[in-house]
VOGUSE-873865 format. One record per residue (C-alpha): residue in three letters; z, y negated, x negated; chain. Coordinates in Angstrom, 2 decimals, decimal comma. Each point is the difference from the previous one (the first is absolute). Example, Ala and Ser with C-alpha at 12.3 -4.5 7.8 and 13.67 -1.06 7.14 Angstrom:
<nodes>
    r        Z        Y        X  c
  ala     7,80     4,50   -12,30  A
  ser    -0,66    -3,44    -1,37  A
</nodes>
This chain:
<nodes>
    r        Z        Y        X  c
  met   -13,20   -24,42     9,28  A
  ser    -2,94    -2,08     1,13  A
  gln    -0,73    -3,50    -1,23  A
  pro     0,55    -2,97     2,34  A
  ser    -2,89    -0,81     2,28  A
  thr    -1,92    -3,22    -0,64  A
  ala     1,65    -1,58     3,05  A
  ala     3,47     1,02    -1,16  A
  ala    -0,61    -1,31    -3,51  A
  ala    -1,21    -3,32     1,40  A
  asn     3,09    -0,13     2,19  A
  ala     2,24     0,43    -3,05  A
  asp    -1,71    -2,95    -1,69  A
  ala     0,02    -2,28     3,04  A
  val     3,40     0,53     1,65  A
  leu     2,84    -1,23    -2,19  A
  pro     3,69    -0,25     0,88  A
  pro     0,94    -3,44     1,37  A
  thr     1,72    -2,49    -2,26  A
  gly     2,58    -2,72     0,61  A
  lys     3,72    -0,22     0,65  A
  leu     1,64     3,18     1,25  A
  ala     1,56     0,22     3,45  A
  phe     3,32     0,77    -1,71  A
  pro     1,01     1,22    -3,46  A
  gly    -1,22     3,56    -0,40  A
  ala    -2,55    -0,10     2,83  A
  thr    -2,86     2,39    -0,67  A
  gly    -3,37     1,06     1,35  A
  tyr    -2,72    -1,87     1,84  A
  gly     2,44    -1,75     2,36  A
  ala     2,19    -1,27    -2,83  A
  arg    -1,20    -3,61     0,32  A
  ser     0,93    -0,45     3,64  A
  leu     1,42    -3,46     0,62  A
  gly     2,36     1,10     2,74  A
  gly     2,12    -2,88     1,25  A
  arg     0,10    -1,82    -3,35  A
  gly     0,87    -3,68     0,45  A
  gly     0,84     0,39     3,67  A
  glu     2,91    -0,14     2,42  A
  ile     3,07     2,18    -0,47  A
  ile     0,78     1,70     3,32  A
  glu     3,30     1,83     0,40  A
  ile     0,17     3,17     2,08  A
  thr     3,47    -0,06     1,52  A
  thr    -0,23     2,59     2,78  A
  leu    -1,17     3,57     0,52  A
  ala    -1,20    -0,93     3,49  A
  asp    -3,65     0,55     0,88  A
  asp    -0,73    -3,65     0,80  A
  gly     1,37    -3,51    -0,02  A
  ala     1,25    -2,44    -2,60  A
  gly     0,85     1,63    -3,31  A
  ser    -1,91     3,21     0,79  A
  phe    -2,47     1,90    -2,16  A
  arg    -2,60    -0,59     2,70  A
  ala     0,53    -3,76    -0,16  A
  cys    -0,51    -0,07    -3,76  A
  val    -3,11     2,17    -0,24  A
  ser    -1,56    -1,71     3,04  A
  ala     0,47    -3,50    -1,42  A
  glu    -2,96    -1,83    -1,53  A
  gly    -0,38    -1,46    -3,47  A
  pro     1,33     1,27    -3,34  A
  arg     3,44     1,52     0,50  A
  val     2,52     2,37    -1,53  A
  cys     2,17     2,19     2,22  A
  val     3,47     0,48    -1,48  A
  phe     2,62     2,18     1,65  A
  arg     3,60    -0,89     0,85  A
  val     0,52     3,30     1,85  A
  ser    -0,57     3,68    -0,66  A
  gly    -0,66     2,93     2,29  A
  val    -2,70     1,28     2,35  A
  ile    -2,28    -2,51     1,72  A
  arg    -1,18     1,93     3,05  A
  phe    -2,76    -1,72     1,94  A
  thr     0,43     0,29     3,76  A
  ala    -3,36    -1,64     0,72  A
  ala    -3,20     0,74    -1,91  A
  pro     0,70    -0,62    -3,71  A
  pro    -1,26    -3,29    -1,43  A
  val    -3,36    -0,09    -1,76  A
  ile    -0,08    -1,77    -3,35  A
  lys    -3,10    -2,14     0,53  A
  his     0,84    -3,36    -1,59  A
  pro    -0,61    -0,10    -3,76  A
  phe     2,19    -1,03    -2,94  A
  leu     3,06     2,10     0,74  A
  thr     2,66     1,60    -2,20  A
  ile     2,44     2,45     1,59  A
  ala     2,84     0,16    -2,54  A
  gly     1,93     3,09     1,02  A
  glu     1,85    -0,12    -3,31  A
  thr     2,07    -2,90     1,37  A
  ala     1,61     2,09     2,76  A
  pro     3,69     0,82    -0,41  A
  gly     1,43     3,50     0,17  A
  glu    -2,59     2,76     0,14  A
  gly    -2,89    -2,17     1,10  A
  ile    -2,45    -0,04     2,90  A
  thr    -1,81     2,69     1,99  A
  leu    -2,65    -0,75     2,63  A
  ala    -0,45     2,24     3,04  A
  his    -1,30    -0,18     3,55  A
  ser     1,43     1,29     3,28  A
  gly    -2,69     2,58     0,73  A
  gly    -1,98     0,36     3,20  A
  pro    -2,77    -2,40     1,08  A
  glu     1,14    -2,78    -2,37  A
  gly     0,53     2,35    -2,93  A
  phe    -2,60    -1,16    -2,50  A
  thr    -0,08    -0,16    -3,81  A
  pro     3,14    -1,95    -1,03  A
  leu    -1,61    -1,72    -3,02  A
  leu    -3,59    -1,09     0,68  A
  ile    -1,86    -2,45    -2,26  A
  lys    -3,24    -0,93     1,76  A
  asn    -2,84    -2,52    -0,44  A
  thr     1,86    -2,01    -2,60  A
  his     0,46    -0,57    -3,73  A
  asp     2,57    -0,65    -2,72  A
  val     2,90     2,14     1,16  A
  ile     2,80     1,38    -2,20  A
  val     2,46     2,58     1,36  A
  arg     2,81     1,43    -2,12  A
  asp     3,02     2,22     0,68  A
  ile    -0,62     0,66     3,69  A
  arg     0,02     3,33     1,87  A
  ser    -1,99     0,95     3,08  A
  arg     1,28     3,08     1,82  A
  pro    -1,47     0,54     3,51  A
  asp     2,56     2,60     1,09  A
  arg    -0,93    -0,16     3,70  A
  pro    -3,48     1,16     1,06  A
  gly    -2,38    -2,62     1,30  A
  asp    -2,43     0,88     2,76  A
  val    -3,13    -0,68    -2,10  A
  arg    -0,09     2,28    -3,04  A
  gly    -2,83    -1,92    -1,69  A
  ala     2,05    -3,21     0,08  A
  asn     3,09     1,61    -1,51  A
  asp    -0,21    -0,40    -3,75  A
  ala     3,08    -1,03    -1,92  A
  ile    -2,00    -2,78    -1,71  A
  thr    -3,59    -1,20     0,53  A
  ile    -2,11    -2,48    -1,96  A
  glu    -3,09    -0,95     1,99  A
  asn    -2,79    -2,46    -0,81  A
  ser     2,16    -1,79    -2,56  A
  arg    -0,18    -1,05    -3,63  A
  asn     2,34    -0,95    -2,82  A
  val     2,79     2,25     1,23  A
  ile     2,67     1,74    -2,05  A
  leu     2,54     2,44     1,40  A
  asp     2,54     0,83    -2,69  A
  his     3,09     2,18     0,29  A
  val    -0,42     0,72     3,69  A
  ser     0,80     3,23     1,84  A
  gly    -1,64     1,61     3,02  A
  ser     0,65     3,18     1,96  A
  trp    -0,45     1,88     3,28  A
  ala    -3,37    -1,49     0,95  A
  leu    -2,00     1,79     2,67  A
  asp    -3,16    -1,14    -1,81  A
  glu     0,03    -0,99    -3,70  A
  asn     3,16    -1,20    -1,69  A
  ile    -2,13    -2,60    -1,80  A
  asn    -3,45    -0,98     1,26  A
  gly    -2,70    -2,28    -1,41  A
  his    -2,39    -0,73     2,86  A
  arg    -3,37    -1,77     0,19  A
  gln    -0,93    -2,64    -2,59  A
  asn     2,87    -0,63    -2,39  A
  asp    -0,27    -1,29    -3,56  A
  leu     2,28    -0,69    -2,96  A
  val     2,79     2,25     1,26  A
  thr     2,84     1,66    -1,90  A
  ile     2,44     2,60     1,30  A
  ser     2,49     0,66    -2,78  A
  trp     3,29     1,74    -0,73  A
  ser     0,53     1,14     3,58  A
  val     1,12     3,15     1,82  A
  phe    -1,90     1,51     2,93  A
  ala     1,40     3,22     1,42  A
  glu     0,20     2,32     3,00  A
  gly    -2,98    -0,90     2,11  A
  ile     0,24     1,68     3,39  A
  pro    -2,50     2,77     0,92  A
  arg    -2,54     0,49     1,37  A
  his    -1,22    -2,96    -2,04  A
  asp     2,43     0,07    -2,91  A
  lys    -1,81    -2,18    -2,54  A
  cys     1,32    -1,97    -2,94  A
  ala    -2,64    -2,63    -0,73  A
  leu    -3,41    -0,81     1,44  A
  leu    -0,98    -2,71    -2,45  A
  gly    -3,49    -0,74     1,27  A
  ser    -1,32     0,41     3,53  A
  asp    -2,93    -1,69     1,77  A
  pro    -0,91    -2,32    -2,92  A
  thr    -2,93    -2,39     0,28  A
  gly    -0,36    -0,70    -3,74  A
  pro     1,50     0,56    -3,45  A
  gln     3,75    -0,31    -0,47  A
  arg     2,42    -0,22    -2,93  A
  phe     3,07     2,10     0,74  A
  ser     2,87     1,22    -2,22  A
  phe     2,46     2,81     0,82  A
  ile     2,46     0,10    -2,90  A
  gly     3,38     1,61    -0,63  A
  asn     0,55     1,37     3,50  A
  leu     1,56     3,18     1,35  A
  cys    -1,63     1,94     2,85  A
  ala     2,13     2,91     1,22  A
  his    -0,24     2,56     2,81  A
  his    -3,40    -0,69     1,58  A
  gly    -2,73     2,40     1,03  A
  asp    -2,81    -1,95    -1,67  A
  arg    -1,29    -3,50    -0,91  A
  asn     2,19    -0,14    -3,07  A
  pro    -1,86    -2,40    -0,17  A
  asp    -3,40    -0,20     1,73  A
  ile    -2,57    -2,31    -1,61  A
  asn    -3,15    -0,82     1,96  A
  phe    -1,56    -3,29    -1,10  A
  ala    -3,44    -1,58    -0,19  A
  pro    -2,12     0,07    -3,18  A
  gly     0,87    -2,72    -2,49  A
  ser     3,73     0,33     0,69  A
  cys     2,59     0,29    -2,75  A
  val     2,81     2,32     1,08  A
  glu     2,91     0,80    -2,30  A
  ile     2,34     2,96     0,48  A
  tyr     2,39    -0,19    -2,96  A
  asn     3,40     1,44    -0,88  A
  asn     0,93     1,38     3,42  A
  val     1,96     3,12     0,93  A
  phe    -1,49     2,09     2,80  A
  tyr     2,42     2,68     1,22  A
  asp    -0,09     2,83     2,51  A
  ala    -3,45    -0,51     1,51  A
  gly    -0,75     2,66     2,59  A
  asp    -3,76     0,51    -0,39  A
  gln    -1,37    -2,90    -2,04  A
  phe     1,34    -2,46    -2,49  A
  leu    -2,55    -2,70    -0,93  A
  glu    -3,23    -0,15     2,00  A
  ile    -3,12    -1,90    -1,04  A
  trp    -2,54    -0,61     2,76  A
  glu    -3,60    -1,15     0,19  A
  ser    -0,25    -1,12     3,64  A
  tyr    -0,79    -3,62    -0,92  A
  gly    -2,37     0,62    -2,88  A
  gly     2,31     1,40    -2,67  A
  thr     3,31    -1,21    -1,40  A
  thr     0,33    -1,19    -3,60  A
  ala     3,49     0,81    -1,25  A
  asn     2,14     0,40    -3,11  A
  val     2,68     2,68     0,34  A
  ala     2,31     0,17    -3,00  A
  gly     3,54     0,83    -1,04  A
  asn     1,03     1,58     3,31  A
  val     2,20     3,03     0,70  A
  phe    -0,99     2,49     2,71  A
  arg     3,05     2,18     0,67  A
  ala     0,13     2,93     2,40  A
  gly     2,90     0,34     2,41  A
  pro     1,17     2,47     2,64  A
  ser    -2,73    -1,14     2,44  A
  thr    -2,85     0,25    -2,50  A
  ser    -2,48     2,79     0,72  A
  arg    -1,40     1,94    -2,93  A
  ser    -3,43    -0,97     1,34  A
  ala     0,90    -3,70    -0,09  A
  ile    -2,22    -2,22    -2,16  A
  gly     1,28    -2,58    -2,47  A
  ile    -3,11    -2,22    -0,02  A
  asp    -2,45     0,77     2,79  A
  arg    -3,51    -1,31     0,48  A
  gln    -0,86    -0,40     3,67  A
  glu    -3,76     0,09     0,62  A
  ile     0,19     0,11     3,80  A
  gly    -2,21    -2,81     1,30  A
  ser    -0,88    -1,08    -3,54  A
  thr    -2,31    -3,02    -0,24  A
  gly     0,08    -0,28    -3,79  A
  thr     1,62     1,40    -3,11  A
  ala     3,49    -0,87    -1,15  A
  ser     0,87    -0,69    -3,65  A
  leu     3,36     0,94    -1,48  A
  trp     1,70    -0,48    -3,36  A
  leu     2,85     2,42    -0,67  A
  ser     2,49    -0,24    -2,85  A
  asp     3,38     1,58    -0,78  A
  asn     0,81     1,28     3,48  A
  leu     2,71     2,68     0,07  A
  phe    -0,18     2,89     2,48  A
  asp     3,33     1,77     0,50  A
  gly     0,13     3,13     2,16  A
  arg    -2,17     2,68     1,54  A
  phe    -2,97    -1,66     1,67  A
  arg    -3,61    -0,73    -0,85  A
  gln    -0,33    -3,03    -2,24  A
  ser    -3,38    -1,20     1,29  A
  ala    -2,88     0,73     2,34  A
  pro    -2,94     1,99    -1,45  A
  ser    -2,38    -2,94     0,56  A
  leu     2,22    -2,55    -1,74  A
  pro    -1,42     0,30    -3,56  A
  ala    -3,37    -1,29     1,20  A
  ile     1,46    -3,45     0,70  A
  val     2,44    -0,35    -2,92  A
  ser    -0,68    -2,68    -2,61  A
  ser     1,02     0,13    -3,65  A
  ser     1,25    -3,61     0,00  A
  pro     1,68    -2,44     2,41  A
  leu    -2,27    -1,18     2,79  A
  cys     1,72    -3,40     0,18  A
  pro     2,14    -1,66    -2,68  A
  pro     3,61     1,02     0,74  A
  ser     1,94    -2,97     1,33  A
  thr     3,20     1,16    -1,71  A
  pro     1,13     2,29    -2,82  A
  ile     0,26     3,64     1,09  A
  ala     3,09     2,00    -0,96  A
  arg    -0,12     3,67    -0,88  A
  ala     0,50     2,27     3,01  A
  arg     3,28     1,44    -1,28  A
  asp     1,40    -3,49    -0,55  A
  ala    -1,24    -1,11     3,42  A
  tyr     1,84     2,89     1,66  A
  arg     3,28    -1,17    -1,48  A
  leu    -0,63    -3,68     0,80  A
  val    -1,03     0,61     3,62  A
  leu     3,00     2,20     0,75  A
  ala     2,33    -2,50    -1,66  A
  ser    -1,19    -3,18     1,68  A
  ala    -2,55     0,32     2,83  A
  gly     0,79    -1,05     3,56  A
  ala     1,80    -2,89     1,66  A
  leu     3,12    -0,94    -1,93  A
  pro     2,76     0,82     0,30  A
  arg    -1,09     3,46     1,09  A
  asp     1,30     1,14     3,36  A
  ser     1,19     3,57     0,57  A
  phe    -3,49     1,09     1,08  A
  asp    -1,69    -0,99    -3,26  A
  val     2,90     1,41    -2,02  A
  arg    -0,51     3,35     1,74  A
  ile    -3,78    -0,03    -0,45  A
  val     0,27    -0,65    -3,74  A
  lys     2,52     2,82    -0,35  A
  glu    -2,35     2,35     1,86  A
  val    -2,81    -0,83    -2,41  A
  thr     2,16     0,75    -3,02  A
  thr     1,40     3,25     1,45  A
  arg    -3,27     1,06     1,66  A
  thr     1,65     0,19     3,43  A
  gly    -0,52    -1,55     3,44  A
  ala    -3,09     0,52     2,15  A
  ile    -2,36    -1,61     2,48  A
  val     2,06    -0,87     3,09  A
  arg    -0,99     0,16     3,66  A
  val     2,03    -2,92     1,35  A
  pro     1,63    -3,11    -1,49  A
  gly     3,50     0,29    -1,34  A
  ala     2,97    -2,25     0,69  A
  met    -0,45    -3,62    -1,01  A
  pro     2,06    -0,64    -3,13  A
  ser     2,90    -2,35     0,57  A
  leu     0,08    -3,03    -2,28  A
  ala     3,16    -1,59    -1,34  A
  pro     0,12    -3,67     1,06  A
  gly     1,28    -1,70    -3,15  A
  val     0,61    -3,74    -0,36  A
  ala    -2,81    -2,51    -0,48  A
  tyr     0,17    -2,07    -3,17  A
  ala     1,19    -3,60     0,36  A
  asp    -2,86    -2,50     0,28  A
  arg     1,33    -3,33     1,19  A
  asp    -3,26    -1,93    -0,49  A
  his    -2,06     2,71     1,78  A
  asp    -2,67     0,14    -2,69  A
  gly    -0,03     3,80    -0,15  A
  met     1,95     0,27    -3,25  A
  ser     3,63     0,96    -0,45  A
  asp     2,40    -2,76    -1,00  A
  arg     1,43     2,21    -2,73  A
  trp    -3,43     0,65    -1,50  A
  glu    -0,94    -3,68     0,20  A
  thr     3,16    -1,07    -1,81  A
  ala    -0,53     2,62    -2,70  A
  asn    -3,63    -1,01    -0,51  A
  gly     0,28    -3,78    -0,01  A
  thr    -1,40    -0,77     3,44  A
  asp     1,84    -1,99     2,66  A
  pro     1,65     2,05     2,79  A
  asp     0,27    -3,17     2,10  A
  thr    -3,65    -1,05    -0,23  A
  pro    -2,92     2,08     1,34  A
  asp    -2,01     0,60    -3,19  A
  ser    -1,75     3,29     0,71  A
  trp    -3,35    -1,02    -1,44  A
  ala     1,14    -1,93    -3,05  A
  asp    -0,12     1,74    -3,38  A
  gln     3,34    -0,70    -1,64  A
  asp    -0,56     2,13    -3,10  A
  gly    -3,69    -0,81    -0,45  A
  asn    -1,05     3,65    -0,13  A
  gly    -2,90    -0,42     2,43  A
  trp     1,86     1,58     2,91  A
  ser     1,70    -2,05     2,69  A
  asn     3,77     0,19     0,36  A
  leu    -0,37     2,11     3,14  A
  glu    -2,41     2,41    -1,68  A
  asp     2,46     0,43    -2,87  A
  phe     2,79     0,62     2,49  A
  leu    -1,99     2,54     2,03  A
  ala    -0,87     1,88    -3,18  A
  ala     3,69     0,07    -0,95  A
  ala     0,94     1,11     3,53  A
  his    -2,49     2,87    -0,12  A
  asp     1,31     1,06    -3,42  A
  ser     3,56    -0,04     1,35  A
  arg    -1,03     2,23     2,90  A
  ala    -1,74     2,36    -2,42  A
  ala     3,22     0,21    -2,01  A
  gly     2,02     0,80     3,13  A
  lys     1,73    -3,37     0,05  A
  ala     0,46    -2,49     2,82  A
  val    -1,71    -3,39    -0,18  A
  thr     2,75    -2,59    -0,37  A
</nodes>
């Protein structure tokens, strides 16, 4: 292995993980300090309709700090062009939805654009939401499942995306301080069946974390990293399954990516060619040299582990200080399959995880049937402060007084943040939020 270049070594000294209060307990990566809607208005989503009072569109389009909580479950199918999240300080708390949660989709055709688009904004938190564009839009390049564009301080945690005509998850233009964690991205649709394009068209360095995710049944870009020099890119503890031709790709189009790749599992599936590459170095259009730190990555199956030119850019030590502890690859495999994706898992994610464990499934040609979601019953919340009356009574807060942002127990987290953490844990345990 080569030693880090002078530029890479300087980068490791200069770029440190951000400090401060976490977005929520357990938040990780460079986006972990996003403010989201902390301290803001609690907005209830009471309808699955595209627009109008109580809609998802109304909440994400509002201005000022805000938290979207859900009183309904099911598929929100946009009949007009999906809303763009452009106003900062937003938390989308999918863990509050009753039943089997929320899925976003569009209606296809000329208005069929990416259902979850975060653009030209900052401080956004999204948890426990699915985006499944099951109907083809007319413009392939505007048909990701999820896009983050020109935004900073963003964390997507426990989300799920599938059936995109472009990437299932896309980081576009100049983002910074972004985390995508504990999520499931599967079954991109050919001829552009891609899991994750994390960096495209950057104008400067970025800090970007991709941690604890599952990519399954994509031809390539599992993920694709193509950032400017001086960036700190983390690819930790992910499971990459059933890539057709390429798993992870590192590019040099914008001067050479700096990335740490550690504790990941690359697992062949029925679609994986024996000529597929686990970690590929793309030198097409190179304008500089990438730098890569590799540690404890597990390659499982018959394919080439790395490109012949990869050793020339591999460092013996991390190129940026890791923002979070890195689990061993074998432990990460178990953790990802046990808990990644929007919670509770719908039938699609349940199937995908089973296919990883049994080495079955394959790249698909068309979207499948949209999973139906059980409606459930929303928890009682008579003061409309986002927290359940039962939880408030049990935890010493007042179910008749809006006290979302007080800190009853003095633990440094607001009452609402404590409740949302408990709600997410309940969903992870397969329990309803009551």
